[in-house]
N, C-alpha and C positions, 0 to 999 in steps of 0.2 A: 216835202216828196220829190223836191225837186234835187232835194237836201243830201239823201238817202243814195238816188240813185248816181249823184257824185259820188258820194263815200264810197257803195260797191264799187263805183268803175275806178277809182283811186287805189282802194283793196286788189284789185285784178291787176292791176298794171306793177304793182309795186308786187304781186307774188309772181306775175310771169318773170321782170327782171332779176327778181331774187333767183329765181329756178337757173334762169338765164345765164345769169351772172357764177352761181353753182356749177354747173354745168361747163362753163369756158373756162373754167377756174382747174376743173377736174381733166377736162381735156389737154389743156397747156402742161397739164403735169407731165404725161407721160410715163416714162416706164424707167427703172433703174440697174443698171445692167451692171453686175459688180465681178471683178475678177482681181485675183491678188491671193494670197497667205494666209494666216492665223489672225492677223489684224483684223479680218475684215471677214472669215469665215462665218458664216451663219450656220453651221451644220451639216456641210455635205461629207466632211470626215466621220460622223455616223454612221455613214454607209461606207465606208471602208475598213478594209481590214488592217489595220495602220498603227503603231506604235503612238501617231499623237493623237491624242485626243482629248476632248472638252467636254465628254456631255458625261461629268464624273461632279460629283460635290467638291464643294462646295461653290464651282463654276455656275454661273447663271443666277446667284442667292439673289439678287437685286432686280432680276431680271422681271417686270411687272405681270405681261402679261401669262406668265410658264408657272407662278406666284414659287417663282424661286426654282425650279426644277431646272437642274441645267439641261440647256438647249445645244450645247455645240460651238457657242460661243467661248474663246478664249479670255473671258475677263469674266467680272463680275455681274456684267447689266448687258449694256447694249455697246455695240460695236460704234465706230465713227461714220460708217452706211447708214446705220440704222436710225440713227439721229439727224444725219442729211437727209434722209427720207422724209422723218417726220416734220424737221423744220422747215420744209417746202412741200408740206402739205403731200405729202403721200397718205393714201388711209390704210394702207397694208405694208409689212417689211416685204421685202422679194425674199421668194423660198429659195431652199436653198438648190439647185439642179438635180440633184439625187433624190430629192424628198419625194416620194411617189403622190403627192398633192400637186407638184408643181407641174399642172399639167390647163389642161383649156384654156379659159378667161383667167383663171388665176397669173399667167405669164404674162398678161397685160399691166400688170403692177412693178413689174420687172425678174430677173431673176439673178438669184447670187452663183457664182460659179467656182469663187474662191477656195483655197483649202491649206490648210495648216500644214507644212513644211515644203508649200512648193515655191517652183521660183520660176528663173526667166529662161534656167538653161533645167534641161531633162534631167541630167544627174542629181540635181540639186536636190537637196533631203533625202535622199535614198537610204537616210539612216536612220527612217523610220518605215520601209519598206514600201508604203502605199502610200499616194499622195496625189494631186493632179497638179502637173506644172502648166504651164499658162499655155503651151500647144495646147493638150489636151483639154482646157477649158473653152479655148478657143474654137476646139473639134465640139465641145459642147454646144457651145453656140452656136454652130452653123446647125445643129439641130433643133434650137429654138428657134432661127429665123427661118424655118419651113411650115415649121408651126404657125407660126405669125402669118404666113400667104395662106397657111386652109382658113384660118381665124379672119384674116381680114378682108382675103385677097390679096394679089402680086402688087397691085398700084399704094392701096390704101397702108399693106405692111412697111414699103418703103417707105411712104410718107411718115408713117410711124416713127420710124427709126431714125431717119436723118431729121425732121424735125421738131418732135416731141418728147425722146427719149435721151438718157444720158450714158456716157461708158466712162465708166470709172475703174483705174488701174492702179491696185495698192502693192507694191511687188518690186524685191530686188533684193531685202534684208536678208534671207533665206540664202541668196547667193553668195553671200558673204560668210556669214553666221556659219548656215550648215552645207557648205559648199570648200570657198578657199581658203578658210579661218578653219576648218576640221582637217586636221590633218592626217588623222586614222584612214579617212578616205581619201583625200584630194591630195597625197604628197604628190600621185604623179601629177596631178596639171601642176601645181605650184612650183613643180623642179620645171617644169615644163611650160612653164608661164608667168612672166611675170605681171606684177600689178596693173600696172598699161595694157599689156596683150591680153589678161583676163577681163579686166572693164570696158574693152572696146572690143571683143566677145561679147556680154552683154548687151554693149549699144547695139550692134550689131544683130543681135536673136529678137531682141524689144522692137527693132525698127520693122524687121519684116513682121511680126507678130501685129504690132500696131496697123502695120501697111492692111493685113489680109484683113481685119478687122473694121476695116476701112472699107474693103473692096465688099464687104456684108452688109454695107449702108447703116455705120455706125460714120457718125459725124460730129458729135458735141462729146470729145472724151477731155478727162480731168484727167491725170497722172501725178501722182504721188513720187517726192522723190526720198532714200532711203535715210530715214531718219538717224539721231547720233547710236549707232548700234553698240560704241562701244561707253554709252552710261545706262545700258542696262545692267539691274542687278545682278544678271548670272554673268556679266562680264566684270564687273567689279568685283563678284566675289571669289571668279575665281585666277585672277589679277593681282588677288587683292593689294585693290587700291585703297586709297585714303575715300572719306564720305564724301568730300567735294569734288577728289578726281575722277577723271574718264579713261578710261584706255584709248591710248593713241592711236595705234594704228585701226584701231576697225573705222573709229571717227574718221581718219586718211582718208582711207579705201572708198566711205560712202560720200567725204566729198568730191572725190576725184571723179565718181562714174555720176557724182548729182550733175556735174560744172558740162559734163559732157552731155549728158541725159536734156540740159538743157534746152542746148544748142540743138538736139536732135527732136524737137516738140516746134522748133522756129521752123525746120527748115520743113517736117512733115505737114506743118501752118502752110509752109508757101508753097509747097509742091505735091498736096492734095487739095483740090478744088473743094471748094464748099464747105472743105472740116477746119475746128477748131479746138485746138489743144493749149488745156488747160492746165501749169505749171504749178502744183501745190509742192511748198516749199515745209514743208514736213519737217524739216531737218532745222532748220532755225526757229519754226514754234515750237516744238518741243525741246530743245534748246531753253529757249527763253522760258519754261513753263519748269524747267527743271533747276536751271541758278535761279530765279524769283519763285521758289513755289508758294513761298509763303504771304506774296502779294494776291495769288489767285485763292489763298482759303488752305492751304496743303501745310502738314505737318510733316511731311516727306518726301524726297523726291527721290532715297538713293536706296532705301528696304523696299522690299518686295510686300505688301500685306498678306499676301496667302503665299510660302512658300518652307520649307526648311533647309538649312546650312548653311553654318559661314556666316560673317557680318551682317550680309543684307537677304538673306534671307532666300537664296539666289541658286542654291549647287539643286536643289529637287523641284520641278511641276508642282502646281497647287494640285492637293488631290485630298480624298476624306480623312486623312492622317497627319497634314500639315496643321500648323500653326497659323491663325490668320488676327489680324488687328480689329481692334474694337469695333472701330471707325473707317468705315472701308470708305469715306468719301473725302478724309483728310490722307491719303497716300496716290503718289502719282502713278504711281507699280501695283496693280494687282498682283502679277505673278513675277516670276524672274525677266519675263518678255513681254507682257504684255502692259497695255495701261488699263486703268483703273476706269469704269464707267464716268464718275466725275471728272475724269481726265481727259476721256473721248470728247464728252463738252465740248469744254474750253476750246478742243482742236476743232471739232467741226463749226464749233458756231466761230470761230475767224476762216475758217475755207469756206461758209455759207456766206459772210455779210465782210469779208475783211477786205483790208485795203492790196498795193502788189509787193509789199513788203513780205506776206505768207503767198499770197495766191495772185498769178499771173496769167495773160493781160487781165483777166476780171475773176471777179467772184463768183462763186456758184451758183448764187440766185442769179447773175447777170446771165450766167452760161444757161441756163433753164430758161430763162428769158428771152435767148437770142433767137 
């Protein structure tokens, strides 16, 4: 009898501890609020009248939870933001802000505001007609901020945002690709602004945008720099470079911006009390993947798996009439602009668990637990 009582007591204690541990873990995860462009758009552009759309086949062909139905993600599967959420234990993906389901308790997992074609500058991406720039994305977050007050109460909402939520910003590439480097639309800006002046303009705008998020109670930030945009299949195709070459000017502009971005994040961490700004060195991480693709199990880092036109399938975006590679896991690039699901896994895992070579002053797991 004593043994039975003791056994029941032990079982009860274990169950209570298990429930408490699971509850504490779930609470510690908080939410992910994602801002940016097509690299992390989870479907906002589905709800816009825009030329930048990804809710067409074969996009999303490897997205498990949709059964291969396009979701609006600009890749064959998951974005980096999706994978980071999975690896850090979030039970659900952050819903696109424009989705009808992004209401009520669903927003407690986070919200995705990213938009294909969006940039730091409001003029960026106007070739697509409609897109959500960074300023509009923050306007939308301010709506979510008020919804959280109603759901949790003002005090708990503030604690939820400041201590238990991560704010991810992946933006800037379009400001070069679909603004400064696009003569048809921005020849006036290119004549009136030197590269130095344009980069300074970007940094000034981003400073204001990040500060505005801070005033809305964001505290844990991860900000990605601009990747090696001169190495994407689109740039390689239109500039007719060799397989192992990248286009110099886009990469030079990206590096120039990235150096100033790193300084900006250091300044903001020092000047905004309680804030932590983590710098994600996407440029070097993706360049490593492109340069040493075979080491990571890829067959190609120059051609798009899905696309049309030119040596690298880099002219026409992925769509129903595009040619598609047989094994999507062997290509770094899904389409002329965006990484594949397999490449996103490599990138995301380095950001989650990597050292200061690729993410500093801490990785995303450490930022979550901060």
